[in-house]
Every structure is written in C-alpha cells, then in structure tokens.
C-alpha positions in Angstrom: -7.6 -85.4 19.8 -4.1 -84.2 19.8 -0.6 -86.2 21.3 -0.5 -86.7 24.9 1.6 -83.9 26.6 3.6 -86.3 29.0 4.7 -88.6 25.9 6.8 -85.1 24.6 8.3 -84.5 28.1 11.7 -86.4 29.0 11.0 -88.2 32.6 13.4 -86.1 33.9 11.4 -82.8 33.5 8.4 -84.4 35.2 8.7 -82.2 38.4 9.5 -79.1 36.4 6.5 -80.0 34.5 4.5 -80.0 37.3 5.7 -77.2 39.0 5.1 -74.8 36.3 1.8 -76.5 35.4 0.3 -75.3 38.9 2.1 -71.9 38.7 0.0 -71.0 35.6 -2.9 -72.5 37.0 -2.8 -70.4 40.3 -1.6 -67.5 38.3 -4.4 -64.8 38.4 -5.5 -63.8 34.7 -5.4 -60.2 35.1 -7.2 -58.0 37.8 -10.7 -57.8 37.6 -12.8 -54.9 39.0 -14.7 -55.6 42.3 -18.7 -55.6 41.3 -20.4 -52.7 43.2 -23.8 -54.2 42.5 -25.0 -57.7 41.7 -25.7 -58.1 38.1 -25.3 -60.9 35.8 -21.3 -62.2 34.7 -21.0 -64.3 32.1 -16.9 -65.3 31.8 -15.5 -67.4 29.6 -15.0 -70.6 31.0 -11.3 -72.2 29.3 -10.8 -76.1 29.5 -7.3 -77.9 29.1 -5.9 -81.4 29.5 -7.1 -85.0 29.3 -10.3 -86.7 30.6 -12.7 -83.3 30.0 -16.3 -84.5 30.2 -19.3 -82.3 29.3 -22.5 -83.6 30.1 -26.3 -83.1 31.1 -27.4 -84.3 34.4 -31.0 -83.4 35.6 -31.2 -80.7 33.0 -28.0 -78.7 34.2 -24.8 -79.2 32.2 -21.8 -80.4 34.2 -18.1 -79.7 33.2 -15.4 -81.5 34.4 -11.9 -79.9 33.5 -9.2 -82.2 32.2 -5.8 -83.4 33.7 -2.4 -81.8 32.8 -0.1 -83.0 35.4 0.1 -85.0 38.8 -1.1 -84.5 41.3 -3.7 -82.0 40.7 -7.2 -81.5 41.9 -10.7 -82.2 39.9 -12.5 -79.2 38.5 -15.6 -79.8 38.1 -18.8 -76.7 37.5 -22.4 -77.1 37.3 -24.5 -74.6 35.3 -28.3 -74.6 35.5 -30.5 -72.9 32.7 -30.5 -69.2 32.8 -27.9 -69.3 35.4 -26.3 -65.9 36.4 -22.5 -67.3 36.2 -23.4 -69.1 32.8 -20.0 -68.9 30.7 -20.3 -66.4 27.7 -18.3 -69.5 26.0 -16.8 -72.7 26.5 -13.0 -72.8 25.0 -11.7 -76.2 24.7 -7.8 -76.3 24.4 -6.4 -79.6 22.4 -6.3 -82.4 25.0 -9.1 -85.1 24.8 -12.5 -85.8 26.2 -16.2 -86.6 25.8 -19.3 -84.6 25.2 -22.9 -85.7 23.7 -25.5 -84.5 21.4 -27.5 -83.5 24.4 -24.5 -81.2 25.4 -24.6 -79.4 22.1 -28.2 -79.1 22.1 -28.1 -77.4 25.7 -25.3 -74.9 24.5 -27.4 -74.0 21.5 -30.5 -73.5 23.7 -28.5 -71.4 26.2 -26.5 -69.5 23.5 -23.4 -70.5 24.8 -20.7 -71.0 22.2 -18.3 -73.8 22.1 -14.9 -73.1 20.5 -12.0 -75.7 20.1 -8.2 -74.6 19.9 -6.0 -76.9 18.5 -2.1 -77.2 19.8 -1.3 -74.6 17.0 -3.6 -72.1 18.3 -5.8 -72.3 15.7 -9.6 -72.4 15.9 -10.9 -75.7 14.5 -14.6 -75.6 15.6 -16.7 -72.8 16.7 -20.6 -74.4 17.6 -23.7 -73.1 19.0 -24.0 -69.6 18.6 -27.4 -70.3 18.2 -27.6 -67.7 15.0 -28.6 -67.9 11.6 -27.4 -65.7 8.3 -29.3 -62.6 7.7 -30.2 -62.5 3.7 -29.7 -59.1 3.6 -26.6 -59.0 5.5 -24.9 -61.9 3.4 -26.5 -60.1 0.3 -24.5 -56.9 1.3 -21.1 -58.9 1.5 -21.8 -60.3 -1.9 -22.6 -57.3 -3.8 -19.6 -55.5 -2.4 -17.5 -57.9 -4.0 -19.1 -57.4 -7.0 -19.6 -53.5 -7.2 -16.2 -52.7 -6.0 -16.9 -51.3 -2.3 -15.0 -54.1 -0.9 -11.7 -51.8 -1.4 -12.8 -48.9 0.5 -14.1 -51.0 3.3 -10.7 -53.0 3.2 -8.6 -49.7 3.6 -10.5 -48.6 6.3 -9.8 -51.6 8.2 -6.1 -51.5 7.5 -6.2 -47.8 8.1 -7.2 -48.5 11.4 -4.9 -51.6 11.8 -2.1 -49.1 11.3 -3.3 -46.6 13.9 -3.6 -49.3 16.5 -0.1 -50.8 15.5 1.5 -47.2 16.0 -0.4 -46.9 19.6 0.7 -50.5 20.5 4.5 -49.5 19.4 4.5 -46.4 21.6 2.5 -47.4 24.7 4.3 -51.2 24.9 7.6 -50.9 23.6 10.5 -49.1 25.3 12.1 -46.5 23.1 14.7 -47.7 20.2 16.1 -46.9 17.2 13.9 -50.1 15.6 10.6 -48.8 17.1 11.2 -45.2 16.1 11.9 -46.5 12.2 9.1 -48.6 12.7 6.7 -45.8 14.0 7.6 -43.6 11.0 7.0 -46.0 8.5 3.4 -47.0 9.7 2.9 -42.9 9.4 4.2 -43.0 5.9 2.2 -45.7 4.8 -0.8 -44.1 6.6 -0.3 -41.2 4.4 0.1 -43.0 1.3 -3.4 -44.6 2.0 -4.9 -41.1 2.4 -3.1 -39.6 -0.3 -2.8 -42.1 -2.9 -5.5 -44.7 -2.3 -4.7 -48.2 -3.6 -6.8 -49.3 -6.7 -6.5 -53.0 -5.8 -6.5 -55.4 -2.9 -3.1 -56.5 -3.8 -1.6 -53.0 -3.9 -3.4 -52.5 -0.2 -2.0 -55.7 0.8 1.5 -54.7 -0.2 1.1 -51.6 2.1 0.1 -53.5 5.1 2.8 -55.9 4.2 5.6 -53.4 4.4 4.1 -52.0 7.7 4.0 -55.2 9.2 7.6 -56.0 8.4 9.0 -52.6 10.1 6.3 -53.2 13.2 7.5 -56.7 13.8 11.1 -55.6 13.5 10.7 -53.4 16.2 9.9 -56.2 18.7 13.1 -58.4 18.0 15.2 -56.6 20.5 12.9 -57.3 23.3 14.4 -59.5 26.0 12.7 -62.6 27.6 13.2 -63.7 31.2 14.1 -67.0 32.0 15.0 -69.2 35.1 16.0 -72.8 35.3 18.0 -72.8 32.2 21.0 -73.5 33.9 19.7 -77.4 34.1 17.7 -77.1 30.8 19.3 -74.9 28.2 17.3 -73.2 25.6 17.7 -72.2 22.1 19.8 -69.2 21.8 17.0 -67.1 19.8 14.7 -67.7 22.6 16.3 -65.3 24.8 14.8 -62.1 22.9 11.4 -61.9 21.0 12.5 -62.4 17.6 11.1 -62.5 14.1 7.3 -63.1 13.8 8.4 -65.7 11.0 8.7 -69.2 11.9 11.4 -71.3 11.0 9.4 -74.6 11.2 6.4 -72.8 9.1 4.8 -73.3 5.8 5.6 -70.8 3.2 3.4 -67.9 3.9 2.2 -68.9 7.4 3.1 -68.7 10.8 0.8 -72.0 12.2 3.9 -73.8 13.3 5.7 -71.6 15.5 9.5 -72.2 16.6 9.5 -69.5 19.0 7.6 -69.0 22.5 6.2 -65.8 21.8 5.1 -66.6 18.4 3.6 -69.6 19.8 1.8 -67.2 22.4 0.8 -64.9 19.8 -1.2 -68.0 17.7 -2.9 -69.0 21.0 -4.2 -65.0 21.5 -5.0 -64.6 18.1 -7.2 -68.0 18.3 -9.0 -66.2 20.8 -9.6 -63.3 19.0 -10.6 -65.5 15.9 -13.6 -67.2 18.0 -14.6 -63.9 19.2 -15.0 -62.4 16.2 -16.6 -65.3 14.5 -19.2 -65.4 17.3 -20.0 -62.1 16.8 -19.9 -62.1 12.6 -22.7 -65.3 12.9 -24.6 -63.4 16.0 -24.7 -60.5 13.5 -26.0 -62.7 10.7 -22.9 -62.3 8.4 -21.3 -65.1 6.3 -18.2 -65.7 7.9 -16.6 -66.9 4.7 -17.2 -64.2 2.6 -14.4 -61.8 2.8 -13.5 -58.6 1.2 -9.7 -58.5 2.3 -8.7 -62.0 2.2 -8.7 -64.6 -0.7 -11.4 -67.0 -0.6 -10.0 -70.3 0.7 -12.4 -73.7 1.4 -13.3 -73.5 5.3 -11.6 -70.4 6.0 -13.5 -67.6 7.8 -12.3 -64.9 5.4 -14.6 -62.3 6.8 -13.7 -63.2 10.2 -10.2 -62.7 9.2 -10.6 -59.2 7.6 -12.1 -57.7 10.6 -9.5 -59.4 13.0 -7.1 -57.0 11.3 -7.6 -53.8 13.1 -7.8 -55.5 16.4 -4.5 -57.7 16.2 -2.5 -54.8 17.3 -4.4 -54.6 20.5 -3.9 -58.4 20.9 -0.1 -57.8 20.2 0.1 -55.4 22.9 -1.4 -57.7 25.7 1.1 -60.5 24.5 3.8 -58.0 24.7 2.7 -56.9 28.6 2.3 -60.8 29.3 6.0 -61.2 28.3 7.1 -58.2 30.3 5.3 -59.2 33.7 6.6 -63.1 33.6 9.7 -65.3 34.3 9.5 -68.0 32.1 11.0 -71.7 32.6 12.0 -74.3 30.1 9.4 -76.6 31.4 6.4 -74.1 30.1 7.7 -75.3 26.4 8.0 -78.2 24.6 10.3 -78.5 21.1 8.6 -81.2 19.1 11.0 -83.3 16.8 10.2 -81.2 13.9 11.4 -77.9 15.6 7.7 -76.6 16.4 7.4 -75.1 20.0 4.4 -75.7 21.9 3.1 -74.6 25.1 2.9 -75.9 28.8 -1.1 -76.6 28.7 -1.9 -74.8 31.9 0.2 -71.9 30.5 -1.9 -71.9 27.3 -5.2 -71.9 29.3 -3.7 -69.2 31.3 -3.2 -67.2 28.2 -6.5 -68.1 26.8 -8.4 -66.9 29.8 -6.3 -63.5 30.0 -7.0 -62.6 26.5 -10.5 -64.0 26.6 -11.2 -61.8 29.6 -9.6 -58.6 28.0 -11.4 -59.0 24.9 -14.6 -59.8 25.9 -16.1 -56.5 25.9 -13.9 -55.0 23.1 -15.4 -56.7 20.2 -18.6 -55.0 19.2 -19.7 -54.2 15.6 -21.1 -51.3 14.8 -25.1 -51.0 13.9 -23.9 -49.7 10.3 -21.5 -52.4 9.6 -24.2 -53.4 6.8 -24.3 -49.9 5.3 -20.5 -49.9 5.1 -20.3 -52.5 3.0 -22.7 -50.7 0.5 -21.3 -47.8 0.2 -17.8 -46.5 -0.3 -15.9 -45.1 2.7 
C-alpha cells in the first residue's frame, strides 16, 4: 500500500516534517463563499496517511483519517444515509488502512465514489459510481471510431484546449518574451486548425504537441519561494518551475516527477481524472473507448480525451498555488531514484484545493452523444 513515508526521511528532519505537516493540515484550501440559505452541501473527503479506516457502524459510515506525523489528533467522521453533509466522493491518497465489503456496498448505495490516488499522482482505483453503461452511448463511441467522426470531435477538444491554454498564459503568468512567444505560437496552431484541419489523429497530435512545448516553455522562468534551505539545501533546478518533462521519467510519460511542480501537477491531474471518470461513467459512456488517445489495456482513454481542454484550467490553479506559498524542503522527499514525492499533508491539501475548485466545473453537455455521431 505504499512505502512508509517516515522511512524515507532522515531522523534530523523529523521536526521539520511534523511542522510542515501541521502547516498544510491547517492551511485553508481556498476561500469558500458563505451560504445564504441552508441547502445540501456535498464536499469531497480527502484521506491520507497510515492507519486509515472505513467501516459501517449501526448503519452509519465511520471514517478515520490516517496519521502522517507525530503528534497528530485523530480525525474521525460519521455519515448517516441521506446525510446533508454526505461527501460527494472519498479520495484516498496512498498510505495504508482497511475497509470492508460492507463499506463498498454502503458507498454504492449512497452513490459516493471511492477514488484512490497513488504516490505518483495516478488514479489506480475508482469504485462506487453506482451507474452502468448506456448501450446507445457506448455504440456512439464505437461508431465514431469506425465512421471517421472521431477526428472532428478530437479537433474540437484540442481547439478548446488551445483557447484555455492562452487564457492561462494571459491570466496566470507575468508578461515575458517566453509567454508572448507561447501565446503567438498557440494562436498560429489555432489558425491552422481552422484553415487546414488535420486529416488524421497523428497530425492533430503533432499540432497539440507543438503548442504544448511552447506553452510549458513559458513556465520555466517562474520562481519558487523557499525557506529553510540554508540547513537543508535543495537541487538547483528547484528554484524555478523548470520543464514539464521529468529527468526521472520513462520515455513519453511524466509519472515519475523529479521536480516539485511536476509532482504537484500529477496530483492535480489525478483529481481531474477522478472527477471526469466519475462523470463519464455516470453519463453511461465507456471510459476505455477513446477517440484521441490510443487504446491501452486498463487505460481510461475516453476520460483522457475529455480531460485535454480542462488541463490548462488545472494548470492555472497550480500556478496560483505556487505563487501563493513559500515552500520548505520538508514539503518534499527525494527517493533514491531521484523521484520527488510530496509531504502527505501537502498532497492532501493540493487534492482538496483542486477538488473543491473542480467540483462544479465538470459538466458534460446533454448533446455529447450526438456530437460523437456527427462531424463538428
């Protein structure tokens, strides 16, 4: 269930580790608007650490959060069926713990998905959505693959991603030559999509790749603020955002982040994936029948397709998060293979922050099935 985090930290860092856990544990995850009228509120519940426990007691779900540092108070929640404060979903971050089949049945009955994210920031489990595939919508996905309608649908996704990327660069990054070059390049790619639509998915991915390269290059000059690095030095490349590509990653993937911002992005994208996956299943689509991403066993390619336009929105939240905080070496751990891991309470904060902001963002249009059946 994941390595014990305290086994990865030198003993001299115990105090700093506990202090940073407390810092992220008590830092509010965004500003919530006050409620004018009493209404149902369903907030996500994010769990982390070791010793997590989910059980059913006298018909109620009892959830105990895990421990990430010492000393730490016990966090326990009790939810009754139909509870006004029933979580919209439960997100479990790595760690260890127990749950029962009775818990899975309870979550399914109350339509509360359970999503597990590993230490790499990958969704490894998504259970309890409580919906089944709609044969007509699955048939529309398969037909789009056969009749060529997948391409215009994919083009519309990348077109929206480019628009959102430009908005993120304009709204979240300070003016710089790299930012202006990226914005110009993205406008050029958008114009090419409009004037000379690609004739294949591979050609479309080439356009998306060129835009993404310029987009992330504009991030590299952004500084990160640090404290405590006099006693605990950090790698030189951690003083700025750096490249999206990880030096510790496998070819073509960013799963093994070697830089803090990439590690934060992985968690934020995992939140997005869990949210989109839940909505895809609830809408009756098959998450594995993709139109833009190539099929791979056990890979939710349709989810990844629909994530593309939303990634720049998540990026903007991550940039704002980086701007707002001064980091400490105890917020991160470098594994023996060079991979960067987040302090578990910081990871929990990042997930809560992005889940809260994305909760009302994901809403599929009612005509999505028709869009799969006809060219855009």
